[in-house]
N, C-alpha and C positions, 0 to 999 in steps of 0.2 A: 782910329784907322780909317783911311780914305776908302771911298766906294770903288768897287771893282767895275761898275758900269757907270760911265760918265754920260748920263742921259742928257740929250740936247743936241743942238746944231754946232758942228765944228768945221773949221777950215784947216784940214790937215793933209799930210801926204799919204799915199797908199801904204808906205811902210809903217807909219804911225797908226793908221787905221787897222792894219793887220795885227799889230801889238794889242790894240784896244779890243779887237775881236777875240783874241786869245784869252785876255783877262776876263772878258764877259762870258766866255765859254767855261771858265773855271781853271784855266792854266795857272799853276802856281810854281812851276819849275821851268827855267830856261837855261840851257847850256849851249854856249855858242863860241864862235871865234870870228873876229871882225873881218869883213870882206866887202868891197864895193860891188854892187850898190845895195847890199842888204844890211849894212852896219846899223842903219838908223832903227831897224827893228830891235836889235840887241840893245842899242842905247836907250830906247824908250822903255824896254822891259827892265833894264838895269835901274831906271829911276822909279818905275811904278811897282815892281814886284815887292821890294822891301816895305812899301806902304801898305801892302795887303798881307803881310806875313808870309810872302812867298820867297823863293830862292832864285837868285841870278848868279851864274858862275861863268866866268870866261875861262875856257879850257886852253890847253897848249896848242891844239890844232883841231881840225874838223873831225878827225877820226875819234878823238876823245870826246868831242862835243856830242857826237851821235851816240857814243857809248853811255854818256852821262844821262841822256834823256831816257834811254832804255832802262837804266838802273833806277831812275826816279819813278818811272812808270810802275816798276815792280815794288817800289816802296809805297805805292798807292796814289801817286800824284798824276794829274794831267800835265804833260810835258811837251815842250816844243823847242826846235832850233830853227835857225835861218841861215842861208848861205847863198852863194852864187856858183857859177859853173865849175871853177877849179875845186872849190870846197865840196860841191855836190859829188864830184868824182871821188874824193877822199871818203865821203860818207857811205859810199855804195856797199862796201862789205858789211858794215853794221846795219844798214837798212835791210839787207838780206837776213841778218841775224834777227832783226825785229820781226820780219815776216815769218821766219821759221819758228820763233818762240811766241808768236802771236801777241806781240807787245803793242798796245795802243800808244801812239804818239803822233805828232804833226811835224813835218819838215817843209819849210818854205824855201823855194828856189827863186830868187829875184834874178832872172836870167840876163846875161850880158853877152856881147859878141865874142865868140871864141873861134877856133880852139886855143888852148893854152891861155896865156895872159890876155890875148886878144885886145878888145876895146873895153877896158874895165868900167868906163863911165857911160857906155852907150848900150842901148837895149838890143835884145834879140829874142827869138823863141826857138833856139836851136838845141835845147836840151830835152826835147819832147820824147825822142826815142830812147835817150838815156834814162828818162823817167820810167819807161816801160821795161827796158831790158838791161839796165846798167849794172845790176847785181848779177851774180852767177846763179845758174840753175834755172829751173822753170818755176814761175810763180805768177800770181795775179796781184795787181796793185791798183789803188784808187788814187787818181790825180785830178785836181780841179784847176780851172783857169779863170780867174776873175778879170773883168773888163773895166773896172773903175775902182776908185778908193772906197766908195760905198759898198761895192760888191765884195771887195777883199775883206771888209769888216764882217759881212754876213757869211761869206764863204769860209772864213776861218772858224767861225762857230760851227758851220756845217761840217768842216773837216774834222773837228774834234768829235762831233756827234757820230760821224761815220766811223772814226777810229775807235771810239769807245764801244759802239754797237757791234762792230765786226772784229774787234781785237786785232788791229793791224795798223802799221804805219800808213798815214795818208799824206800825200804830197800836195802842196799848193804851188802851181807852176805859174808864177807871175813874171814880170819883166821890169827892167829899169824904168821904162816910161811910166807904168802904173805905180811903181814903187816911189818915184821921185815927184810925180805930179801932185800938186795940191788941189783938192776939190772939196766941195761941201759933203760932209758925212753926217747923217742923222743917226744918233744912237738912241734906241728906244728905252723905255722903262725896263728895269731889270725883270719884272714879272711878265713882260711880253717876250722875253727871250727864252726859247725852249732849249734846254740842254739835256744831254743824255750821259749817263755814267755807265761804266762797264758792269755787266752782270756779276753779281756776287754769289758765291756758293752758300749752300745751306745743308743741313743734315749732318751726319756723323763725320767728324774730321778724320777719323782713322780709316774711312772707306773712300775718301775723296780721291778722284782722278783728275789731275790738272788739265788734261786736254780731252776730256769726254764731252762731245758736243751737246749743247742744249737743243731746244726746239728749232731755233733758226740756224743751227749748224755751228753755233759759237759756244765755246766752253766758258762757264763762269770763271772769274779770275780773282783769287785772293791776293792780298798784299803780303809781302814778307812780314812776319810778326803776328799775323792773324791766327796762328795756331795750326795751320794746315801744313802737311808735309809736301813741300814743293821742291822740285828739281828742274832747273831751267838750263837748257843746253842747246847749242846749235847743231849738235849731232842728231842724226835721225833718231826719233824717240817715239815711244808708245804713248797711250793715253795717260799713263802715270807720269810721263815726262822723263822716263829713264831711257838711256841709250840702248837701242837694239839694232845691231848691224845685220839686217836681213832685207832682202828684196821685198818681202811681204810687208814689213813695217814701213819701208820707204813708200810703197804704193799707198798704204793706208794713211800715212801722214800727209802725203801730197794730195790725196783725194780730199782730205779734211781742209787743207789750206786753200785749195782752189774752189771747192764747192761752195764755201761760205760766201764767196764773191759771185761766182757764176750762177748760183741759184737765187740770187737777190738782185739781178741786174735792174729790174723795174724800180727798185727802191734806191739804187745807187746812181744810175745814169740820169743826168739832167741836161736838157737842151732848151734852146729858145728858138721858136719859129717866127719868121717875119715874112708875111705875104707868100707863103708856100702853096696856098690853096690852088692858085691858078698859075703858078710859076712854071715856066719851061726851061729856065736856067737857074741853077742853085749855086749861090756862093756858100762856101763852107769855111768858117773862120772861128777864131777864139781870141781871148785876151784883148790887147790893145788893137790888134788888126781887125777884130770884129766891129769896132767902132767906125773905122774908116770904110769898112765893107758895107755897113748900114747906110752911110752917106752915099756911097756909090750905088747901092741898090735903089735909093730914092731918086737919084739923078737918072739912072737908067730907065726907071719907070716913067719919068717925065719925058723921056725920049721915045717912049712906046715899047720898050723892051720888057717882057714879062720876067723880071728877075726877082728871086726871093733869097732869103738868107737863113741858113741853118747855123745858129751859133752854138758851138760846143762849150758847155759849162763843165761837164765831166769829160775829160780827155780819155782817161783810162778808168774803167773799161770803155772801149770805143763804142760809139752809137751805131753799131753795125746794122742793126735791123732797120733803122731809119734811112740810112744811105741806100740799102738794098731796095727798100720800098719805093724810094724816089727814083732810083735808077731805071725802073721799068716804064716810067712815064715822062721823064724830062729829056730835053735835048742835050743836056750836059751839065757838068760841075766845074766850078772854078774855086780852087782852094787858095786862100789868102793867108800867108804866114811869113814871119820874118826868119826864114831859113831857106834852104834850097830844095825843100820838098819832103819833109818828114811826114807830116800828117797827110799830105797829098798822096803819098804811097798807100796809106790806109784807105783813103777815099777810092783810089784806083782799085785796090783789092776788093773792096766791098761792092763797087759798081760792077765788077765782074765782066767788063766789056760790053755791058748793056747801054752805057752812055759814055761819051768821051769825057775825059778829065783833063783840065788845064790848071796851070799853076801861076799865081802871081806871088813871087817871093824874091828875096835877095839875101845877101850874106850877113846883114845886120848893121846896126849903127844908126838907122833912122826908121821912122814909121813908114809904112806903105800908104801912099796917098790915094784918095778916091779916084784921081785922074789916072793913076796907074791901073787900077781895077777896071775903069771904064775903057781904057785903051785895049785891054785884053778881051773884054766883052765884045768890042767892035771887031777886033781882029778874028776872034774865034767863032763868032755867031752872026 
């Protein structure tokens, strides 16, 4: 049997790096449906998983693909799927089911320009609000945004760890540019990769409650067949997992689902600061756009402008506290993203009128250049 961790230097695409990160994290089930520009993740998993004793299955559509990884998770597997915008839309109902049933899994969205069929082979970052609110009802979600092939490898491992730790679907919001760009990726030794597995129950099986929170607000999770009495439903349910149609049970369940994220923001939210100490203008960006923003920041500094960059690694939950803290001392923010202002709206909300907020964005298809960012900086400041 081949190794799950291909230690060494590789020149691979972001999609391939994502697949290798999943395998290194312990993923042994992939259910998917082909879609540009995410198909290469599925193709890579279809070749590698059988070598590791894992399972790859191509489902009839993205609805079934999402359902399959939820089922695999309840069978005890770490599971993943990948898609792009139209497929992401189809997965949304079952992503909500995964949130409600507290099912750990990872969903990768290699974004392309939309809406509808849009530009299938060209990148965008326009599914960011869909990631937050695409399913129905109120809920919390974890979504990460890598900026390189190297980072999508490591962030896929992080996504699995967060998913297992907090028993929830975790999203990786990458884009066609990262997915299809080939870069050097260094895969470390297996014993240098930290992985987390879902908490397991102990004690008397006849007294087990499937959704009774543990110390960090997360309930231990048995696999089907472990001997515990489990009932998994998308209906409002009590700590036993049994449906209870009452306002009180809904409030208790929703409190449990949201608190396990909101009470652990310091553990979940990751950002990267570049020259923010003395900055009076802050670029806010993520994914591929953060790379051109970083180049623009250095060019602006060379011109005498005190520009810094806040790179969002975790998109959801949003880095609200950091934006609010910066807003009271800077001249303004410039959000850089390949859409018409989705995360820009969040920056505006968190700035709360204390600092002006500007956008460098477009409808998708190409990367935003450093020159476009510099032009906005000169115009606005």
